[in-house]
C-alpha positions in Angstrom: 126.1 68.3 93.9 127.3 64.9 92.9 125.2 62.0 91.7 125.1 60.3 95.1 124.0 63.5 96.9 121.3 64.1 94.3 120.1 60.5 94.7 119.9 60.9 98.5 118.1 64.2 98.3 115.5 62.7 95.8 115.0 59.7 98.1 114.6 61.9 101.2 112.0 64.1 99.4 110.1 61.1 98.2 109.8 59.9 101.8 108.4 63.2 103.1 104.7 62.9 103.8 102.6 65.2 101.7 100.6 67.8 103.5 97.0 67.9 102.6 95.3 71.2 101.9 91.8 72.1 102.6 89.4 74.8 101.5 86.9 75.9 104.2 83.4 77.5 104.0 80.8 78.4 106.7 77.1 78.7 106.7 74.6 79.3 109.5 74.0 76.3 111.8 70.3 76.8 111.5 70.4 76.4 107.7 72.4 73.1 108.1 69.7 71.9 110.6 66.9 72.7 108.2 68.6 70.8 105.3 69.7 67.8 107.2 66.8 67.2 109.6 66.0 63.5 109.7 63.7 61.8 109.6 61.7 64.0 107.3 58.1 63.0 106.4 57.7 62.5 102.6 55.4 65.5 102.3 57.6 67.9 104.2 58.9 71.1 102.7 62.2 72.9 103.3 62.1 76.5 102.1 64.6 77.4 99.4 66.3 80.5 100.9 69.8 81.7 100.3 71.2 79.8 103.3 69.7 76.4 102.5 70.8 76.8 98.9 74.3 77.5 100.1 74.4 74.2 102.1 73.2 72.2 99.1 75.7 73.9 96.8 78.6 73.1 99.2 77.5 69.5 99.4 77.2 69.3 95.6 80.7 70.7 95.2 82.2 68.0 97.4 82.5 69.8 100.8 81.8 67.9 103.9 80.5 69.1 107.2 83.2 69.1 109.9 81.7 70.7 113.0 79.5 73.4 114.3 81.0 76.3 116.3 78.2 78.4 117.9 76.0 79.7 115.1 78.3 78.6 112.3 78.5 75.2 110.5 82.0 74.6 109.1 82.6 72.7 105.9 85.9 71.5 104.3 87.0 70.2 101.0 90.4 68.7 100.2 92.0 70.6 97.3 94.8 69.6 94.9 98.2 71.1 95.5 
């Protein structure tokens, strides 16, 4: 490969849009509803079971809720390549 071809290849690769990668996680839709119910009275209590802790853990790790499919809430987080 000559210098001109190498330059053209490098330029073409620089113009290629980078694909984003995501990591996905699911929890029960009911747990998501329990954690995110609004408005919540100041004296309300949300039980700390395994599902609600999983939702809080995902949010703390930077995941975001994308959609709900039936009984599952789907979360995603963009990950580095």
